[in-house]
FITIBA-475548 format. One record per residue: x negated, y negated, z of N, C-alpha, C in turn. Coordinates in pm, whole numbers, padded with zeros to 5 digits, always signed. Layout:
<romis>
XYZXYZXYZ;...
</romis>
This chain:
<romis>
+00899-01414+00643+00782-01390+00724+00795-01537+00795;+00773-01544+00936+00775-01674+01009+00634-01768+00938;+00667-01898+00971+00564-01981+00907+00433-01965+00949;+00407-01931+01087+00284-01899+01152+00211-01800+01075;+00271-01691+01058+00231-01566+00989+00185-01607+00848;+00272-01680+00771+00234-01724+00643+00079-01811+00653;+00075-01888+00741-00038-01981+00759-00152-01872+00777;-00150-01790+00891-00266-01705+00928-00303-01601+00806;-00204-01566+00745-00235-01451+00615-00300-01557+00505;-00249-01694+00469-00302-01750+00365-00455-01791+00409;-00467-01832+00546-00600-01869+00579-00713-01759+00578;-00668-01627+00600-00748-01507+00578-00784-01476+00443;-00689-01506+00351-00705-01467+00212-00739-01571+00110;-00734-01693+00158-00737-01808+00047-00867-01807-00027;-00987-01744+00049-01115-01736-00029-01132-01606-00093;-01047-01517-00098-01065-01390-00155-01125-01371-00287;-01202-01281-00310-01256-01279-00460-01166-01209-00549;-01153-01259-00675-01089-01172-00772-01139-01049-00798;-01100-00937-00742-01144-00794-00779-01093-00762-00885;-01152-00768-00994-01088-00745-01141-01099-00617-01188;-01006-00529-01138-00985-00393-01159-00840-00360-01158;-00808-00235-01236-00682-00213-01253-00650-00045-01251;-00507-00036-01287-00479+00107-01311-00520+00138-01459;-00478+00252-01497-00530+00313-01618-00442+00300-01742;-00350+00193-01744-00251+00196-01845-00300+00070-01951;-00291+00094-02089-00321+00007-02201-00228-00060-02260;-00091+00002-02261+00001-00059-02329+00142+00024-02283;+00242-00036-02310+00376+00010-02270+00413+00136-02330;+00358+00163-02451+00388+00271-02526+00297+00389-02478;+00195+00352-02404+00095+00470-02364+00121+00499-02210;+00230+00447-02157+00241+00447-01998+00234+00606-01951;+00303+00684-02022+00323+00828-01957+00164+00894-01966;+00090+00878-02080-00011+00946-02091-00118+00873-02011;-00130+00748-02005-00235+00669-01955-00240+00680-01805;-00104+00713-01749-00101+00718-01592-00077+00851-01555;-00076+00946-01632-00033+01075-01600-00099+01131-01472;-00218+01100-01452-00287+01155-01329-00243+01105-01202;-00168+00996-01203-00113+00949-01087+00046+00953-01094;+00109+01021-01171+00258+01004-01197+00333+01077-01100;+00274+01187-01050+00356+01290-00968+00376+01241-00830;+00269+01190-00760+00260+01166-00621+00209+01026-00583;+00287+00964-00494+00219+00841-00427+00098+00878-00348;-00001+00770-00344-00100+00813-00262-00087+00814-00131;-00183+00882-00068-00179+00898+00082-00314+00850+00149;-00333+00786+00256-00452+00737+00314-00434+00640+00425;-00537+00547+00426-00527+00456+00527-00575+00328+00475;-00551+00196+00553-00593+00069+00512-00644-00005+00634;-00746-00079+00601-00819-00148+00718-00735-00277+00773;-00636-00329+00687-00591-00474+00732-00532-00484+00856;-00459-00370+00904-00370-00399+01026-00464-00413+01136;-00579-00353+01154-00662-00388+01265-00739-00517+01225;-00787-00549+01100-00847-00684+01077-00727-00809+01132;-00612-00770+01084-00509-00880+01104-00487-00914+01256;-00503-00814+01353-00477-00818+01493-00551-00923+01571;-00481-00980+01671-00541-01085+01753-00624-01010+01873;-00601-00887+01865-00658-00779+01976-00812-00833+01967;-00875-00856+02102-01013-00902+02108-01115-00797+02049;-01076-00680+02046-01190-00574+01994-01169-00555+01847;-01076-00602+01776-01055-00604+01633-01052-00741+01561;-00972-00760+01479-00972-00875+01386-01079-00881+01281;-01126-00972+01222-01203-00976+01090-01338-00914+01115;-01386-00925+01242-01528-00872+01272-01541-00705+01269;-01416-00652+01271-01417-00529+01285-01456-00448+01152;-01437-00496+01030-01468-00450+00909-01605-00432+00892;-01678-00307+00915-01817-00270+00902-01829-00165+00847;-01944-00132+00799-01991+00013+00746-01958+00114+00847;-02004+00100+00961-01988+00200+01051-01846+00236+01108;-01756+00132+01104-01610+00159+01139-01551+00231+01019;-01594+00188+00902-01525+00261+00780-01575+00395+00786;-01699+00436+00828-01748+00575+00825-01670+00655+00936;-01635+00583+01061-01571+00650+01164-01426+00679+01108;-01367+00574+01024-01225+00610+00985-01236+00727+00883;-01330+00740+00811-01334+00850+00715-01350+00986+00787;-01443+00990+00888-01466+01097+00965-01348+01156+01032;-01249+01044+01094-01135+01095+01163-01029+01153+01060;-01026+01090+00937-00930+01133+00826-00974+01275+00792;-01093+01297+00772-01150+01433+00728-01108+01530+00832;-01122+01491+00949-01079+01590+01067-00941+01610+01084;-00870+01502+01080-00738+01511+01142-00601+01511+01029;-00649+01436+00920-00544+01411+00808-00565+01464+00682;-00666+01493+00641-00711+01542+00502-00622+01667+00459;-00608+01766+00552-00544+01898+00510-00408+01866+00478;-00337+01758+00541-00202+01708+00492-00189+01635+00359;-00318+01579+00324-00293+01533+00194-00351+01374+00191;-00399+01335+00303-00450+01204+00319-00595+01190+00268;-00610+01099+00160-00739+01107+00135-00806+00953+00107;-00714+00839+00089-00765+00696+00059-00817+00636+00184;-00930+00591+00178-01012+00515+00278-01014+00367+00218;-00915+00270+00234-00905+00152+00162-00964+00025+00241;-01072-00035+00203-01104-00149+00253-01033-00287+00215;-00986-00364+00307-00908-00467+00273-01017-00597+00266;-00939-00716+00278-01020-00847+00269-01141-00847+00349;-01249-00884+00294-01371-00925+00389-01490-00840+00353;-01477-00744+00261-01570-00633+00240-01681-00715+00179;-01670-00825+00107-01772-00900+00037-01789-01035+00108;-01743-01062+00229-01757-01174+00287-01839-01171+00421;-01914-01274+00464-01957-01272+00613-01873-01314+00689;-01929-01317+00813-01828-01362+00934-01763-01493+00922;-01824-01581+00830-01775-01710+00818-01664-01712+00687;-01646-01587+00657-01552-01580+00508-01631-01655+00400;-01763-01633+00378-01819-01695+00270-01851-01572+00187;-01807-01569+00059-01807-01469-00025-01923-01444-00096;-01980-01316-00141-02098-01296-00215-02057-01241-00363;-02143-01294-00465-02140-01248-00571-02276-01245-00634;-02291-01153-00734-02409-01146-00803-02423-01272-00918;-02536-01279-01009-02563-01386-01092-02448-01397-01194;-02378-01284-01197-02277-01275-01323-02133-01310-01251;-02130-01346-01136-02003-01346-01056-01913-01237-01031;-01993-01105-01022-01940-00995-00968-01944-00974-00831;-01838-00935-00760-01851-00929-00604-01933-00832-00562;-02006-00866-00456-02105-00777-00399-02065-00739-00254;-02086-00649-00190-02064-00626-00037-02169-00711+00034;-02109-00759+00145-02177-00849+00254-02268-00753+00311;-02426-00788+00305-02513-00705+00350-02514-00686+00505;-02440-00769+00569-02463-00775+00712-02335-00668+00767;-02225-00674+00684-02128-00586+00729-02155-00447+00659;-02218-00435+00539-02234-00313+00459-02396-00299+00419;-02488-00284+00517-02615-00292+00460-02649-00199+00362;-02580-00094+00349-02636+00013+00243-02549-00015+00125;-02460-00097+00127-02378-00119-00015-02256-00034-00022;-02173-00069-00139-02064+00007-00145-02072+00129-00215;-02184+00145-00309-02214+00274-00375-02254+00393-00266;-02333+00344-00171-02379+00428-00068-02250+00477+00003;-02172+00375+00050-02042+00420+00137-01964+00493+00056;-01935+00485-00068-01876+00574-00160-01914+00707-00162;-02034+00729-00166-02098+00860-00162-02055+00948-00038;-02084+00848+00087-02046+00921+00209-01897+00971+00216;-01794+00871+00180-01663+00900+00167-01631+01025+00069;-01688+01014-00039-01659+01126-00134-01720+01249-00084;-01833+01244-00021-01875+01383+00035-01791+01443+00137;-01680+01375+00187-01578+01423+00266-01468+01465+00197;-01467+01455+00070-01345+01494-00015-01251+01375-00006;-01280+01257+00016-01192+01138+00029-01215+01058-00091;-01143+00946-00105-01154+00836-00177-01168+00706-00132;-01237+00606-00202-01243+00479-00137-01191+00373-00223;-01132+00276-00170-01064+00156-00219-01114+00044-00181;-01091-00076-00262-01147-00203-00238-01027-00305-00259;-01059-00422-00207-00932-00544-00229-00988-00656-00292;-00909-00719-00365-00929-00850-00438-00797-00936-00438;-00819-01025-00506-00706-01136-00519-00707-01175-00672;-00563-01216-00702-00535-01270-00820-00591-01386-00842;-00640-01411-00979-00700-01543-01019-00840-01558-01018;-00891-01662-01045-01055-01672-01036-01073-01765-00915;-01149-01715-00832-01185-01781-00716-01257-01919-00736;-01229-02022-00674-01282-02144-00716-01424-02153-00703;-01477-02087-00610-01644-02066-00588-01701-01994-00698;-01642-01904-00764-01707-01847-00903-01675-01932-01003;-01586-02011-01014-01575-02136-01112-01677-02217-01105;-01697-02268-00977-01806-02368-00958-01946-02322-00984;-01976-02188-00961-02099-02124-00981-02130-02131-01139;-02025-02119-01218-02044-02122-01367-02138-02008-01402;-02095-01897-01356-02172-01766-01379-02156-01731-01526;-02287-01666-01566-02272-01621-01712-02196-01481-01690;-02098-01454-01819-02031-01346-01818-02097-01235-01899;-02116-01121-01828-02216-01035-01897-02149-00993-02045;-02255-00970-02132-02221-00948-02283-02162-01045-02364;-02165-01167-02312-02087-01281-02380-02193-01405-02376;-02144-01515-02445-02211-01658-02435-02142-01727-02345;-02034-01693-02277-01941-01750-02208-01978-01774-02067;-01927-01868-01974-01940-01853-01830-01794-01840-01775;-01800-01856-01653-01668-01845-01577-01609-01968-01579;-01667-02073-01630-01588-02207-01647-01514-02213-01778;-01542-02105-01860-01491-02104-01989-01348-02030-01997;-01306-01966-01893-01201-01875-01894-01065-01915-01830;-01075-02047-01765-00965-02090-01691-00877-02175-01790;-00741-02180-01737-00663-02277-01796-00715-02429-01749;-00672-02500-01863-00727-02660-01852-00598-02743-01873;-00580-02838-01804-00638-02865-01687-00624-02761-01590;-00725-02756-01487-00740-02658-01392-00609-02650-01302;-00565-02527-01296-00429-02515-01235-00436-02396-01117;-00399-02416-01005-00391-02321-00910-00285-02205-00938;-00316-02075-00886-00247-01982-00901-00252-01877-00768;-00182-01761-00765-00153-01670-00679-00065-01725-00551;-00033-01626-00466+00092-01682-00343+00024-01771-00270;-00116-01760-00222-00159-01875-00143-00219-02002-00210;-00206-02006-00345-00227-02096-00441-00381-02159-00419;-00473-02059-00415-00604-02086-00371-00705-02072-00479;-00671-02017-00590-00761-01979-00696-00721-02042-00825;-00803-02047-00933-00787-02105-01064-00701-02005-01150;-00618-02045-01230-00518-01981-01315-00619-01945-01443;-00613-01823-01500-00704-01765-01603-00629-01793-01725;-00694-01830-01837-00632-01847-01981-00666-01699-02055;-00552-01616-02058-00587-01490-02122-00599-01487-02275;-00579-01599-02337-00590-01617-02481-00738-01624-02525;-00827-01669-02411-00961-01657-02422-01053-01528-02424;-01099-01477-02525-01143-01342-02511-01247-01299-02398;-01332-01401-02363-01417-01375-02270-01362-01363-02131;-01234-01402-02105-01152-01360-01991-01137-01204-01954;-01128-01131-02078-01128-00980-02070-01240-00934-02037;-01364-01002-02107-01495-00951-02091-01540-00966-01934;-01497-01062-01887-01532-01084-01738-01471-00975-01652;-01341-00949-01666-01288-00840-01605-01355-00716-01633;-01384-00688-01755-01460-00567-01791-01592-00545-01726;-01662-00651-01708-01789-00645-01635-01768-00606-01485;-01666-00652-01412-01637-00618-01287-01602-00474-01276;-01501-00428-01368-01463-00292-01386-01579-00191-01390;-01667-00246-01488-01777-00148-01490-01863-00123-01372;-01879-00241-01305-01962-00232-01175-01891-00148-01073;-01771-00169-01065-01687-00094-00963-01696+00041-01001;-01695+00096-01112-01681+00211-01175-01792+00287-01138;-01915+00213-01149-02057+00271-01109-02082+00300-00982;-02008+00223-00896-02007+00250-00738-01930+00365-00700;-01811+00424-00784-01737+00511-00756-01613+00479-00689;-01549+00346-00729-01437+00312-00658-01326+00384-00722;-01224+00417-00628-01103+00507-00674-00977+00425-00667;-00969+00310-00602-00834+00239-00572-00867+00087-00560;-00785+00008-00596-00792-00132-00596-00640-00210-00562;-00645-00272-00464-00524-00355-00418-00570-00507-00448;-00472-00553-00553-00488-00683-00595-00383-00759-00518;-00424-00860-00436-00326-00927-00368-00281-01069-00411;-00187-01122-00351-00134-01269-00387-00067-01261-00525;-00015-01157-00573+00046-01134-00697+00187-01194-00699;+00206-01281-00810+00319-01364-00839+00357-01320-00975;+00485-01393-01005+00522-01370-01149+00421-01439-01244;+00352-01538-01197+00221-01618-01276+00130-01525-01299;+00107-01408-01228-00001-01324-01240+00016-01200-01316;+00132-01184-01372+00157-01058-01453+00052-01037-01555;-00007-01145-01617-00094-01128-01720-00234-01090-01668;-00262-01121-01540-00371-01081-01481-00380-00938-01458;-00267-00886-01423-00252-00745-01390-00282-00654-01529;-00216-00718-01627-00229-00640-01758-00372-00639-01795;-00450-00760-01769-00574-00762-01820-00659-00671-01747;-00637-00672-01605-00724-00566-01525-00702-00417-01557;-00572-00400-01611-00542-00270-01656-00631-00231-01765;-00658-00318-01877-00737-00285-01970-00876-00273-01951;-00915-00354-01845-01054-00350-01794-01092-00212-01722;-00993-00156-01654-01028-00020-01610-01025+00078-01703;-00946+00070-01795-00940+00163-01911-01078+00176-01982;-01135+00069-01993-01279+00075-02071-01393+00109-01975;-01375+00102-01840-01467+00148-01728-01498+00292-01742;-01407+00369-01793-01429+00512-01777-01389+00592-01674;-01351+00506-01559-01307+00583-01428-01147+00542-01403;-01097+00633-01356-00942+00632-01316-00949+00546-01183;-00859+00454-01174-00851+00397-01042-00712+00363-01025;-00666+00387-00882-00511+00337-00867-00505+00179-00853;-00415+00120-00913-00380-00030-00886-00255-00049-00796;-00257-00123-00691-00140-00169-00649-00145-00318-00644;-00026-00359-00696-00002-00519-00708+00052-00560-00575;-00008-00649-00515+00042-00668-00368+00056-00819-00346;+00163-00850-00270+00161-00982-00189+00262-00960-00078;+00305-01051-00018+00387-01034+00115+00529-01100+00109;+00620-01048+00000+00586-00949-00080+00565-01007-00217;+00544-00914-00334+00540-00953-00455+00698-01007-00484;+00726-01120-00558+00848-01171-00603+00923-01070-00690;+01062-01047-00646+01129-00940-00722+01110-00973-00858;+01119-01087-00909+01129-01135-01048+00989-01104-01137;+00914-01044-01075+00770-01005-01132+00780-00853-01153;+00890-00782-01103+00915-00632-01094+00874-00559-01232;+00966-00625-01316+00979-00563-01461+00838-00592-01538;+00781-00706-01524+00675-00734-01589+00530-00665-01552;+00541-00617-01403+00422-00555-01378+00436-00391-01370;+00550-00362-01427+00580-00229-01418+00490-00134-01502;+00462-00175-01609+00372-00103-01714+00240-00097-01687;+00188-00162-01564+00035-00192-01550+00003-00143-01409;+00093-00161-01310+00055-00112-01168+00098+00033-01143;+00030+00088-01050+00081+00230-01010+00163+00214-00879;+00173+00082-00803+00268+00057-00704+00264-00081-00688;+00381-00133-00615+00388-00277-00615+00450-00298-00486;+00388-00372-00392+00431-00432-00262+00568-00503-00259;+00679-00427-00193+00805-00485-00219+00858-00543-00077;+00783-00559+00020+00804-00617+00137+00700-00710+00207;+00727-00783+00307+00623-00850+00382+00552-00763+00452;+00413-00817+00506+00316-00761+00581+00398-00693+00702;+00372-00566+00714+00410-00476+00828+00361-00546+00946;+00248-00605+00947+00171-00651+01081+00230-00760+01164;+00214-00754+01299+00282-00875+01367+00178-00982+01381;+00046-00956+01354-00044-01051+01353-00059-01094+01522;-00065-00984+01621-00060-01014+01749-00163-00904+01800;-00139-00870+01931-00243-00777+02000-00234-00665+01954;-00109-00605+01914-00077-00476+01853-00083-00479+01693;-00070-00359+01638-00055-00357+01510+00074-00442+01447;+00180-00397+01498+00323-00439+01459+00414-00440+01577;+00534-00509+01556+00654-00463+01648+00779-00433+01552;+00887-00379+01614+00991-00340+01531+01048-00447+01450;+01052-00561+01517+01114-00685+01462+01021-00790+01383;+00898-00738+01404+00795-00806+01322+00674-00743+01290;+00715-00675+01164+00814-00688+01083+00867-00538+01014;+00843-00457+01102+00902-00293+01058+01032-00303+00994;+01120-00364+01076+01279-00346+01034+01309-00422+00904;+01226-00483+00844+01237-00566+00723+01265-00472+00609;+01209-00350+00623+01205-00256+00507+01337-00208+00473;+01431-00192+00574+01556-00140+00520+01629-00254+00449;+01620-00359+00476+01668-00466+00403+01619-00495+00263;+01495-00484+00247+01421-00520+00144+01403-00424+00025;+01380-00290+00061+01360-00200-00038+01482-00187-00148;+01602-00206-00108+01709-00191-00191+01713-00288-00314;+01642-00401-00293+01630-00486-00409+01545-00447-00507;+01473-00343-00482+01364-00295-00585+01415-00170-00645;+01518-00113-00601+01538+00043-00631+01590+00042-00786;+01632-00062-00841+01648-00070-00991+01549-00074-01091;+01416-00103-01036+01302-00103-01133+01194-00015-01081;+01164+00014-00957+01061+00134-00907+01088+00267-00972;+00988+00338-01014+00992+00473-01074+00868+00535-01036;+00879+00661-01072+00753+00756-01068+00625+00659-01145;+00515+00656-01080+00394+00583-01114+00404+00434-01120;+00514+00392-01060+00549+00251-01012+00617+00246-00887;+00526+00296-00786+00583+00321-00667+00647+00216-00565;+00729+00214-00479+00762+00099-00406+00660+00108-00274;+00581+00005-00258+00472+00006-00174+00538-00076-00040;+00579+00013+00069+00624-00039+00186+00513-00105+00290;+00384-00105+00246+00290-00158+00338+00239-00031+00425;+00129-00049+00511+00096+00070+00596+00191+00094+00704;+00178+00212+00751+00270+00272+00850+00193+00247+00982;+00254+00168+01072+00185+00176+01214+00219+00288+01292;+00141+00396+01253+00162+00538+01319+00019+00569+01346;-00040+00559+01462-00170+00575+01484-00196+00587+01632;-00166+00521+01745-00211+00513+01862-00136+00455+01942;-00057+00514+02027+00019+00449+02134-00009+00492+02285;-00112+00580+02296-00145+00636+02431-00287+00635+02478;-00387+00622+02375-00534+00615+02381-00594+00475+02393;-00713+00478+02398-00792+00355+02407-00781+00300+02262;-00820+00161+02254-00810+00094+02112-00680+00035+02093;-00666-00018+01991-00535-00098+01931-00427-00002+01933;-00314-00067+01993-00179+00025+01988-00098-00020+01871;-00003+00066+01849+00085+00067+01727+00175-00076+01739;+00240-00068+01878+00331-00171+01912+00485-00130+01883;+00506+00008+01843+00633+00064+01822+00633+00190+01895;+00759+00251+01931+00768+00365+02007+00754+00480+01931;+00761+00606+01975+00757+00715+01907+00887+00743+01825;+00979+00709+01877+01116+00704+01789+01100+00625+01674;+01065+00516+01699+01038+00404+01589+00918+00452+01484;+00834+00515+01532+00710+00581+01454+00780+00684+01353;+00871+00770+01404+00931+00866+01312+01028+00806+01223;+01089+00717+01271+01180+00634+01152+01103+00593+01059;+00982+00521+01078+00880+00483+00979+00846+00594+00880;+00800+00704+00930+00754+00813+00857+00874+00868+00758;+00990+00872+00822+01105+00913+00747+01152+00813+00632;+01151+00689+00678+01181+00606+00570+01080+00568+00459;+00975+00570+00490+00870+00569+00376+00869+00696+00298;+00887+00805+00368+00903+00922+00274+01015+00945+00189;+01127+00886+00236+01237+00898+00141+01227+00795+00039;+01151+00688+00060+01123+00584-00040+01027+00633-00149;+00955+00734-00130+00839+00774-00212+00741+00666-00210;+00741+00591-00097+00626+00490-00079+00488+00551-00075;+00388+00498-00107+00245+00554-00065+00248+00556+00075;+00193+00667+00144+00179+00686+00276+00035+00652+00327;+00028+00547+00380-00090+00498+00428-00104+00461+00562;-00186+00495+00660-00182+00454+00790-00244+00325+00828;-00203+00250+00916-00258+00141+00986-00317+00167+01109;-00393+00089+01175-00459+00118+01303-00593+00181+01296;-00661+00183+01392-00806+00253+01427-00805+00400+01428;-00819+00467+01321-00817+00597+01303-00927+00683+01410;-01017+00616+01453-01100+00687+01549-01006+00718+01681;-00891+00654+01704-00803+00670+01813-00683+00723+01790;-00680+00789+01688-00562+00862+01650-00510+00959+01768;-00384+00939+01808-00328+01023+01922-00249+01140+01860;-00218+01242+01952-00175+01359+01901-00024+01345+01859;+00047+01257+01918+00183+01231+01875+00180+01176+01720;+00101+01092+01702+00072+01021+01563+00032+01140+01482;-00053+01223+01506-00099+01321+01417+00002+01410+01396;+00084+01463+01479+00221+01551+01454+00291+01464+01356;+00336+01350+01376+00444+01279+01278+00369+01270+01154;+00248+01223+01147+00180+01195+00995+00158+01359+00924;+00143+01450+00993+00116+01584+00915+00236+01670+00898;+00340+01640+00934+00453+01717+00914+00477+01746+00763;+00452+01848+00724+00447+01874+00575+00577+01888+00515;+00687+01921+00581+00819+01907+00516+00859+01771+00514;+00820+01665+00584+00858+01544+00566+00761+01470+00450;+00655+01507+00465+00549+01473+00352+00609+01498+00228;+00662+01640+00207+00698+01683+00095+00820+01598+00019;+00900+01542+00109+00998+01450+00065+00951+01340-00008;+00820+01278+00066+00758+01177-00021+00696+01203-00156;+00626+01330-00131+00537+01364-00269+00617+01422-00369;+00758+01436-00339+00844+01482-00461+00846+01399-00559;+00816+01278-00518+00817+01149-00615+00954+01108-00691;+01068+01106-00585+01192+01079-00637+01225+00949-00558;+01288+00854-00637+01343+00730-00593+01477+00744-00523;+01512+00697-00405+01623+00739-00342+01740+00632-00373;+01868+00678-00326+01971+00581-00328+02011+00565-00185;+02062+00444-00170+02124+00389-00030+02268+00421-00060;+02325+00509+00037+02458+00553+00037+02536+00454+00108;+02507+00398+00243+02561+00324+00307+02469+00206+00371;+02512+00092+00388+02408-00005+00451+02465-00053+00571;+02428-00175+00635+02458-00204+00751+02375-00140+00878;+02433-00119+00993+02344-00096+01118+02317+00058+01098;+02423+00152+01069+02424+00271+01053+02396+00324+00920;+02276+00352+00860+02258+00361+00712+02243+00510+00686;+02268+00535+00559+02258+00673+00505+02183+00659+00371;+02093+00735+00358+02019+00756+00221+02012+00879+00186;+02002+00908+00040+01990+01040-00014+01885+01027-00131;+01832+01148-00163+01766+01170-00299+01765+01321-00325;+01778+01357-00470+01780+01493-00504+01627+01535-00518;+01589+01637-00460+01439+01681-00468+01445+01785-00592;+01295+01800-00655+01297+01883-00747+01353+02038-00743;+01343+02084-00612+01390+02216-00594+01532+02224-00585;+01613+02121-00613+01757+02111-00598+01812+02084-00471;+01744+02085-00372+01803+02037-00236+01829+01891-00243;+01922+01860-00174+01953+01705-00128+01889+01677-00005;+01802+01574-00006+01747+01519+00109+01834+01405+00159;+01872+01388+00287+01963+01285+00351+01890+01250+00477;+01880+01127+00471+01822+01041+00601+01943+00940+00657;+01937+00953+00789+02027+00858+00851+01944+00771+00955;+01971+00642+00960+01909+00549+01053+01999+00478+01140;+01964+00463+01264+02031+00380+01349+01950+00245+01365;+01998+00132+01321+01920+00027+01336+01958-00067+01422;+02074-00017+01502+02144-00090+01626+02061-00079+01757;+02107-00139+01863+02039-00129+01988+02091-00018+02090;+02192+00048+02053+02247+00157+02144+02254+00283+02053;+02257+00398+02124+02266+00525+02050+02400+00533+01984;+02400+00612+01877+02536+00631+01785+02536+00762+01712;+02658+00803+01702+02651+00935+01603+02690+00864+01465;+02633+00950+01374+02609+00901+01234+02676+01014+01155;+02804+01011+01089+02862+01119+01022+02861+01078+00869;+02810+01211+00795+02789+01195+00653+02897+01295+00579;+02967+01231+00511+03071+01313+00450+03018+01366+00315;+03057+01482+00278+03033+01537+00140+03071+01452+00013;+03182+01379+00057+03231+01295-00066+03149+01174-00094;+03083+01136+00023+02984+01012+00015+02865+01064-00092;+02826+01191-00075+02702+01238-00126+02739+01308-00264;+02858+01325-00316+02894+01392-00446+02885+01542-00408;+02913+01598-00306+02906+01738-00264+03026+01789-00235;+03035+01930-00242+03165+01997-00205+03131+02132-00139;+03214+02175-00070+03189+02318-00018+03104+02331+00107;+03036+02444+00157+02966+02474+00265+02817+02461+00216;+02748+02381+00318+02602+02362+00272+02504+02410+00383;+02380+02480+00357+02295+02483+00448+02222+02353+00504;+02209+02341+00619+02152+02209+00687+02005+02245+00750;+01907+02178+00701+01763+02208+00771+01721+02076+00831;+01666+02071+00947+01614+01951+01009+01467+01965+00978;+01411+01855+00906+01275+01846+00851+01193+01806+00954;+01224+01700+01041+01150+01661+01141+01108+01763+01243;+01224+01849+01303+01190+01942+01393+01161+02084+01325;+01162+02086+01189+01130+02215+01100+01223+02323+01161;+01358+02316+01165+01448+02413+01204+01584+02420+01119;+01650+02530+01102+01766+02558+01029+01883+02511+01143;+01978+02439+01089+02094+02403+01185+02214+02475+01132;+02204+02581+01058+02317+02650+01014+02404+02579+00895;+02525+02613+00881+02601+02541+00779+02709+02454+00817;+02737+02371+00718+02832+02241+00755+02913+02263+00635;+03048+02213+00674+03150+02209+00554+03214+02065+00567;+03204+02013+00451+03264+01868+00418+03181+01747+00499;+03131+01788+00575+03049+01662+00645+02945+01737+00755;+02852+01630+00808+02749+01667+00891+02733+01546+00972;+02721+01554+01121+02705+01464+01209+02575+01451+01259;+02505+01355+01258+02383+01346+01346+02433+01270+01490;+02417+01361+01596+02476+01328+01710+02363+01247+01791;+02430+01122+01871+02338+01029+01940+02207+01001+01885;+02199+00934+01785+02089+00890+01715+02037+00770+01794;+01921+00771+01850+01892+00664+01936+01852+00529+01876;+01856+00447+01956+01843+00293+01876+01712+00306+01802;+01705+00271+01674+01603+00246+01584+01563+00393+01554;+01624+00499+01582+01587+00632+01558+01654+00671+01414;+01627+00797+01373+01650+00862+01232+01680+00994+01254;+01749+01050+01152+01746+01200+01130+01702+01228+00981;+01645+01347+00951+01606+01387+00819+01659+01521+00797;+01740+01566+00706+01788+01675+00659+01778+01710+00514;+01785+01837+00484+01813+01865+00359+01929+01956+00351;+02018+01959+00249+02127+02026+00222+02114+02122+00102;+02163+02243+00106+02135+02334-00011+02247+02440+00000;
</romis>
């Protein structure tokens, strides 16, 4: 990530509250049972951060309001819900005013900013749930310094928030802005439990915990135990830009997904550009393929597939590139969540996002294998119905033919070929298949059977 992007991201997040919630896993031995409700499919939905991060004068941090979130929910219910998209995820700032001053109650539990969300999160959750959708919230790793300074009493204990930190005080998380928590102190878990209980009472379904490093593995574990006691299932994603690879194994028992790449946003007038930083995904995902698995999905960040033709913020990538994003995320079995202003969803984006044959590749919940790297890449994965999904990508600057030999895929004989993007059978192929004239930044997605 360019230095300027790091600084902008850190400035926006440095005062983020520690939303102390997690996924539903309590121990390594209980992984399969505790997370079984999330084990089959990566989540699908939308995140507000792409529009919040933009320098577009109509967006930025001021955009995150109750009315805009309701508008996003309305659009998802109308345009994307039938294809499986359900999550409406609020990112940083839902509990902050326009000056990024954060709100908590007397016990240090985060509260919605009354200017942005005058009716509160519980009311907003009822609105979103009423449309058959889910609501997600954002928080950061560690204990926010302002909560420490407040010395808030922790519910159900004789402790305060100053009793649960490491001493001498030590900074933690990726932006180094919050205090490290001492998990040998029982009141630390009690504090997390109190927040989890409040969020459960609001009806929260998803939590993104940001700034996670190897130093914060213990945080994620404690948050997982907090949500177990809350009585409500919530999806946890461990996030950063990206989470360091050396945290991968330690986070695996506790998080439902893990951010494996930098922010997709360009922090400019559009949502993203191809080089800042959509194309990083092809380079970075392979580093995580040995640790991610079902119910510990590789999170590639939001998809800049929303609006290239109408009013409002533009995606910043072409339709060809948007399709490559959808294909790559789906081959990765990454969570599929959209960036941009859903109120301005264009028809091309809707067609890409709702292609059920492509979505099925994602929702099959199979981690892929990279067959070839470089400019012309080939990826594969075996689907539960026995078909082999194969994707090819041209990451170069000129059109190219990409030939896939059966020997590369471990196949032999004649195979039926189906184009999933165009939803048409291409007949049979013997020993190899060639994707002809794949455009720059373009892709093809087929199944072989």
